C-alpha positions as CSV (number, residue, x, y, z in Angstrom):
1,M,15.4,-38.8,-18.6
2,S,17.1,-35.8,-20.2
3,S,13.7,-34.1,-21.0
4,E,12.6,-34.6,-17.3
5,L,15.9,-33.0,-16.2
6,N,15.4,-30.1,-18.6
7,T,11.9,-29.6,-17.3
8,G,13.1,-29.6,-13.7
9,V,15.9,-27.2,-14.5
10,Y,13.4,-24.9,-16.2
11,K,11.0,-24.9,-13.3
12,Q,13.8,-24.2,-10.8
13,K,14.9,-21.3,-13.0
14,Q,11.4,-19.9,-13.1
15,R,11.1,-20.2,-9.3
16,R,14.5,-18.5,-8.9
17,Q,13.5,-15.7,-11.2
18,K,10.2,-15.1,-9.2
19,R,12.1,-15.1,-5.9
20,L,14.6,-12.5,-7.3
21,I,11.8,-10.3,-8.6
22,E,9.9,-10.5,-5.3
23,A,13.1,-9.8,-3.3
24,G,13.8,-6.8,-5.5
25,I,10.3,-5.4,-5.0
26,I,10.5,-5.9,-1.2
27,I,13.9,-4.2,-1.1
28,A,12.6,-1.3,-3.1
29,I,9.5,-0.9,-1.0
30,A,11.6,-1.1,2.2
31,F,14.0,1.6,0.9
32,I,11.0,3.9,0.1
33,L,9.4,3.3,3.5
34,A,12.5,3.5,5.6
35,V,14.6,6.1,3.8
36,I,12.7,8.2,1.5
37,L,9.4,8.8,3.4
38,P,11.2,9.8,6.7
39,A,13.2,12.3,4.7
40,V,10.2,14.0,3.0
41,L,7.3,13.7,5.4
42,P,6.9,16.0,8.4
43,A,7.1,14.4,11.9
44,F,3.3,14.3,12.4
45,R,2.6,12.7,9.0
46,L,5.3,10.2,9.5
47,R,3.9,9.2,12.8
48,L,0.5,8.9,11.3
49,F,1.8,6.7,8.5
50,G,3.6,4.6,11.0
51,R,0.3,3.8,12.6
52,F,-1.1,2.8,9.3
53,L,1.8,0.4,8.8
54,A,1.2,-1.1,12.2
55,L,-2.5,-1.7,11.2
56,A,-1.3,-3.3,8.0
57,I,0.5,-5.9,10.2
58,V,-2.7,-7.0,11.9
59,A,-4.4,-7.1,8.5
60,L,-1.8,-9.6,7.4
61,G,-2.8,-11.8,10.3
62,I,-6.4,-11.6,9.4
63,D,-5.7,-12.4,5.8
64,L,-3.8,-15.5,7.0
65,I,-6.9,-16.9,8.8
66,W,-9.6,-15.5,6.6
67,G,-8.1,-15.4,3.1
68,Y,-6.3,-18.7,3.3
69,T,-8.1,-20.7,6.0
70,G,-11.6,-19.4,5.7
71,L,-11.9,-18.2,9.3
72,L,-13.7,-14.8,9.5
73,S,-12.7,-13.4,12.9
74,L,-14.6,-10.3,14.1
75,G,-12.7,-10.2,17.4
76,H,-9.1,-9.5,16.5
77,G,-9.3,-6.3,18.6
78,I,-8.7,-8.5,21.6
79,F,-5.3,-9.6,20.6
80,F,-4.4,-6.2,19.2
81,A,-5.3,-4.6,22.6
82,L,-3.4,-7.2,24.6
83,G,-0.2,-6.3,22.8
84,G,-0.8,-2.6,23.3
85,Y,-1.5,-3.0,27.0
86,A,1.7,-5.1,27.4
87,I,4.0,-2.4,26.1
88,A,2.0,0.4,27.8
89,M,2.3,-1.4,31.2
90,H,6.1,-1.6,30.8
91,L,6.4,2.1,29.9
92,K,4.2,3.0,32.9
93,L,6.7,1.3,35.2
94,Q,9.7,3.3,33.9
95,I,9.6,5.4,37.1
96,P,11.8,5.5,40.2
97,E,11.7,2.3,42.2
98,G,9.0,2.3,44.9
99,Q,6.7,4.6,43.1
100,L,3.4,3.7,41.5
101,P,1.9,4.9,38.2
102,E,0.0,8.0,38.9
103,F,-3.5,6.6,38.2
104,F,-3.2,4.1,41.1
105,T,-3.2,6.8,43.7
106,L,-6.5,8.2,42.3
107,Y,-8.2,5.0,43.3
108,G,-6.5,4.4,46.6
109,V,-4.2,1.6,45.4
110,D,-1.0,1.6,47.5
111,K,0.6,-1.6,46.2
112,L,1.4,-2.6,42.6
113,P,-0.8,-5.5,41.5
114,W,1.0,-8.8,41.1
115,F,0.5,-9.1,37.3
116,W,2.2,-5.8,36.8
117,Q,5.5,-6.9,38.4
118,P,7.0,-8.9,35.5
119,F,6.5,-5.9,33.1
120,Y,9.4,-4.1,34.8
121,S,11.5,-6.3,32.5
122,F,11.8,-5.1,28.9
123,P,12.7,-8.6,27.6
124,F,9.7,-10.1,29.4
125,T,7.5,-7.4,27.8
126,L,8.7,-8.2,24.3
127,I,8.0,-11.8,24.8
128,A,4.6,-11.1,26.5
129,L,3.3,-8.9,23.8
130,V,3.7,-11.8,21.4
131,V,3.0,-14.8,23.6
132,I,0.0,-13.6,25.6
133,P,-2.1,-12.7,22.5
134,G,-1.0,-15.9,20.8
135,V,-1.9,-18.0,23.8
136,V,-5.3,-16.3,24.3
137,A,-6.1,-16.8,20.6
138,G,-5.0,-20.4,20.8
139,L,-7.2,-21.1,23.8
140,L,-10.2,-19.4,22.2
141,G,-9.6,-21.2,19.0
142,Y,-9.3,-24.6,20.7
143,L,-12.6,-24.1,22.6
144,V,-14.3,-23.2,19.3
145,F,-12.7,-25.5,16.8
146,R,-12.8,-28.7,18.9
147,N,-16.6,-28.5,18.7
148,R,-16.3,-28.0,14.9
149,I,-17.9,-24.6,15.0
150,K,-17.2,-22.6,11.8
151,G,-18.7,-20.2,9.4
152,V,-21.0,-17.4,10.7
153,Y,-21.2,-19.1,14.1
154,F,-17.4,-18.7,14.5
155,S,-17.6,-15.1,13.6
156,I,-20.4,-14.5,16.1
157,L,-18.4,-16.2,18.8
158,T,-15.3,-14.1,18.2
159,Q,-17.5,-11.0,18.3
160,A,-19.0,-12.1,21.6
161,A,-15.6,-12.8,23.1
162,L,-14.6,-9.2,22.0
163,L,-17.5,-7.8,23.9
164,V,-16.6,-9.8,27.0
165,F,-13.0,-8.5,26.9
166,F,-14.2,-4.9,26.2
167,N,-16.5,-4.9,29.2
168,F,-13.9,-6.5,31.4
169,F,-11.1,-4.0,30.6
170,N,-13.6,-1.1,30.7
171,G,-14.5,-1.8,34.3
172,Q,-11.0,-2.4,35.7
173,Q,-10.4,1.1,37.0
174,K,-8.1,0.1,39.8
175,L,-6.0,-2.3,37.8
176,I,-5.5,-0.8,34.3
177,N,-7.3,2.6,34.6
178,G,-10.5,1.3,33.0
179,T,-12.0,3.6,30.4
180,N,-9.2,6.1,30.6
181,G,-6.6,3.6,29.4
182,L,-2.8,3.9,29.7
183,K,-1.0,6.8,28.2
184,T,2.5,6.2,26.7
185,D,3.5,9.5,25.1
186,T,4.5,11.1,28.4
187,E,6.5,8.1,29.5
188,K,10.2,7.3,28.9
189,I,12.0,4.4,27.3
190,F,15.7,4.0,27.9
191,D,15.6,7.5,29.5
192,L,14.2,9.0,26.3
193,L,10.7,10.5,26.0
194,V,8.5,8.3,24.0
195,S,6.8,11.2,22.2
196,S,10.1,12.7,21.1
197,S,10.9,12.9,17.4
198,A,13.9,10.6,17.6
199,V,12.1,7.9,19.5
200,Q,9.1,8.1,17.2
201,R,11.3,7.8,14.1
202,T,12.9,4.7,15.6
203,F,9.4,3.2,16.3
204,Y,8.5,4.0,12.6
205,I,11.6,2.1,11.4
206,L,10.8,-0.8,13.7
207,T,7.3,-0.9,12.3
208,V,8.6,-1.1,8.7
209,I,11.0,-3.9,9.7
210,C,8.3,-5.8,11.5
211,L,5.9,-5.4,8.5
212,I,8.4,-6.8,6.1
213,L,9.4,-9.7,8.4
214,I,5.8,-10.6,9.1
215,Y,4.9,-10.4,5.5
216,L,7.8,-12.8,4.7
217,L,6.6,-15.1,7.5
218,C,3.1,-15.2,6.2
219,R,4.5,-15.7,2.6
220,W,6.6,-18.7,3.8
221,L,3.6,-20.2,5.7
222,T,1.3,-20.0,2.8
223,S,3.7,-21.0,0.0
224,G,4.5,-24.6,1.0
225,R,2.6,-27.6,2.1
226,F,1.2,-25.8,5.2
227,G,-0.3,-23.2,3.0
228,R,-1.8,-25.7,0.6
229,L,-3.4,-27.5,3.6
230,L,-4.8,-24.2,4.9
231,I,-6.4,-23.6,1.5
232,A,-7.8,-27.2,1.5
233,I,-9.3,-26.6,4.9
234,R,-10.9,-23.4,3.6
235,D,-12.3,-25.1,0.5
236,D,-13.4,-28.5,1.9
237,E,-12.5,-29.1,5.5
238,T,-14.6,-32.4,5.6
239,R,-12.5,-34.0,2.8
240,V,-9.3,-32.9,4.5
241,R,-10.4,-34.5,7.8
242,F,-11.3,-37.7,6.0
243,S,-7.8,-37.7,4.5
244,G,-6.4,-38.1,8.0
245,Y,-5.4,-34.6,8.9
246,D,-6.2,-33.0,12.3
247,T,-7.9,-29.9,11.0
248,T,-8.6,-28.7,14.5
249,G,-4.9,-28.6,15.4
250,F,-4.0,-26.7,12.2
251,K,-6.8,-24.1,12.7
252,V,-5.8,-23.6,16.3
253,L,-2.2,-23.1,15.3
254,V,-2.9,-20.6,12.5
255,F,-5.3,-18.7,14.7
256,A,-2.7,-18.5,17.5
257,I,-0.1,-17.2,14.9
258,S,-2.6,-14.6,13.7
259,G,-3.3,-13.5,17.3
260,A,0.4,-13.1,18.0
261,I,0.8,-11.0,14.9
262,A,-2.0,-8.8,16.1
263,G,-0.3,-8.4,19.4
264,I,2.9,-7.1,17.7
265,A,0.8,-4.7,15.7
266,G,-1.0,-3.5,18.8
267,A,2.2,-2.7,20.6
268,L,3.6,-0.8,17.6
269,Y,0.4,1.1,17.2
270,T,0.2,2.0,20.9
271,V,3.7,3.6,21.1
272,Q,2.9,5.7,18.0
273,T,-0.6,6.7,19.1
274,G,0.4,7.6,22.6
275,I,-2.4,5.8,24.4
276,I,-4.2,2.5,24.6
277,T,-7.8,2.3,25.8
278,P,-10.6,-0.4,25.8
279,T,-12.2,1.4,22.8
280,I,-9.7,-0.4,20.7
281,M,-11.8,-3.5,21.4
282,Q,-15.0,-2.0,20.1
283,V,-16.8,-4.1,17.5
284,A,-16.6,-1.5,14.8
285,F,-12.7,-1.4,14.8
286,S,-12.5,-5.2,14.4
287,I,-14.9,-5.2,11.6
288,E,-12.9,-2.4,10.0
289,M,-9.9,-4.7,10.0
290,V,-11.8,-7.2,7.9
291,I,-12.8,-4.4,5.5
292,W,-9.2,-3.5,4.9
293,V,-8.4,-7.1,3.8
294,A,-11.6,-7.2,1.6
295,V,-10.7,-4.0,-0.1
296,G,-7.2,-5.1,-0.9
297,G,-8.1,-8.6,-1.8
298,R,-8.2,-11.5,0.6
299,G,-5.9,-14.5,0.1
300,T,-3.1,-12.3,-1.4
301,L,-1.2,-10.9,1.6
302,I,0.0,-7.9,-0.3
303,G,-3.7,-7.0,-0.7
304,A,-4.1,-6.8,3.0
305,I,-1.3,-4.2,3.2
306,I,-2.6,-2.2,0.2
307,G,-6.1,-2.2,1.4
308,T,-5.2,-1.0,4.9
309,L,-3.0,1.8,3.6
310,L,-5.6,3.0,1.0
311,V,-8.5,2.9,3.4
312,R,-6.7,4.7,6.2
313,L,-5.2,7.3,3.8
314,A,-8.6,7.9,2.3
315,Q,-10.2,8.3,5.7
316,T,-7.5,10.8,6.7
317,F,-7.9,12.8,3.4
318,L,-11.7,12.8,3.5
319,S,-11.9,13.7,7.2
320,E,-9.6,16.6,6.7
321,R,-11.2,17.9,3.5
322,F,-14.8,17.1,4.2
323,P,-15.2,16.9,8.0
324,Q,-19.0,17.0,7.9
325,V,-19.7,14.3,5.3
326,W,-16.6,12.2,5.1
327,L,-18.3,9.1,6.5
328,F,-20.7,9.1,3.5
329,F,-17.7,9.1,1.1
330,Q,-16.2,6.3,3.1
331,G,-19.4,4.2,2.9
332,A,-19.7,4.8,-0.8
333,L,-16.1,3.7,-1.3
334,F,-16.7,0.5,0.6
335,L,-19.9,-0.2,-1.4
336,T,-18.1,0.4,-4.7
337,V,-15.3,-2.0,-3.9
338,V,-17.6,-4.7,-2.7
339,T,-20.0,-4.5,-5.6
340,V,-17.5,-3.7,-8.5
341,L,-14.4,-5.4,-7.2
342,P,-15.6,-8.5,-5.2
343,N,-12.0,-9.9,-5.2
344,G,-10.5,-6.7,-4.1
345,I,-8.0,-4.4,-5.8
346,V,-5.3,-7.0,-6.1
347,G,-7.8,-9.6,-7.4
348,W,-9.1,-7.2,-10.0
349,F,-5.5,-6.3,-11.1
350,R,-4.6,-10.0,-11.3
351,D,-7.7,-11.3,-13.1
352,Y,-8.5,-8.4,-15.4
353,A,-6.1,-5.4,-15.5
354,W,-3.0,-7.5,-15.9
355,I,-4.5,-9.6,-18.7
356,K,-5.6,-6.5,-20.5
357,A,-2.2,-4.9,-20.1
358,R,-0.5,-8.0,-21.6
359,S,-2.8,-8.1,-24.5
360,L,-2.2,-4.4,-25.3
361,F,1.5,-5.1,-25.6
362,G,1.0,-8.3,-27.6
363,L,2.2,-10.7,-24.9
364,K,0.9,-14.2,-24.5
365,Q,-2.0,-14.7,-22.2
366,Q,-1.0,-16.6,-19.1
367,L,-3.0,-19.5,-17.8
368,I,-4.4,-18.8,-14.3
369,T,-4.2,-22.5,-13.1
370,Y,-0.8,-23.5,-14.4
371,P,1.0,-20.4,-15.7
372,Q,4.2,-22.3,-16.5
373,I,2.7,-24.8,-18.8
374,E,2.8,-22.6,-21.9
375,E,6.6,-22.1,-21.6
376,D,7.4,-25.7,-20.4
377,P,10.0,-27.2,-22.8
378,E,8.5,-30.6,-22.5
379,I,5.0,-29.3,-23.5
380,Q,6.5,-27.4,-26.5
381,R,8.4,-30.5,-27.7
382,E,5.2,-32.6,-27.6
383,R,3.3,-29.9,-29.4
384,D,5.9,-29.7,-32.2
385,Q,5.8,-33.5,-32.6
386,L,2.0,-33.4,-32.9
387,T,2.3,-30.6,-35.5
388,R,4.7,-32.5,-37.7
389,K,2.4,-35.5,-37.7
């Protein structure tokens, strides 16, 4: 009884230490992003980095469904755009009462469309940019998952849905300005110009806060029973279904959560970009989101953030230094990562670099499956008893 108690206390101590280390790392990263970078980066670079952080949020949502649940979505641009349009519509309505956004007059519209009316309210807009993408993702997921469609067929269907939404938004000139999209940098929020340095700095801080909170949400979702069930669905959905679980319901739920996360990311990206257009729903952009996760390492969460930032920073650097041939460099980078680092940067560090680093310093090699077993007091006691015999 005492040995079991000692083992339980040891495991609790190990978990507590890991939480403290993780909390310390998160606090340090948050301090660097929210305090140091705004102090050293010029306004343009800070705004650009804020967009990258917003894109890292949508990458977290993709890692949640692809890395942990095995659902490769190629249509997340839908939910990303819905969040962006929600906040843009609200900003367009920050004009004197009775007036219409300027683009309506170009097409002879003299009355505000009914679905624009609720976006006068800022609280409604905040709810809508989360709920609308989440509901659309949930409905799309239900229609697909109830028929047990998965694998490459699921990916093709999400891409087909993306094309439908792209063509629909592209053709709605009188309702949402069609191909021209909705500009936000010339609008006001709380009587302050959206493109002003003070407002953009505030949006940057909000992006940092949302990134950390959404990371913690995804970490919480994937660390308990729910996360283990998602991994089981990814590895062998048939066995999970035969065990009595409703896999359809779980997949719809996680897909809806991922869609809502993409909506938040889209809103933050839009206010820092200054415009939202249907081009955000082009196939190439949704595929690029998946590439960010693959580069960083799927099924790791932190890899989604690292991959997004590295790829976008590399794109910015290469396009500025080599404007004529930077796409070739980008293609070579992706090919290198896929062929040399199939598990992504974080996977390579975890499975190879970290082990090599421990061996160089003479530390014990950790077991990948059960890393606590080597230090477990009960295991050591049994090993000593066997040695004496």
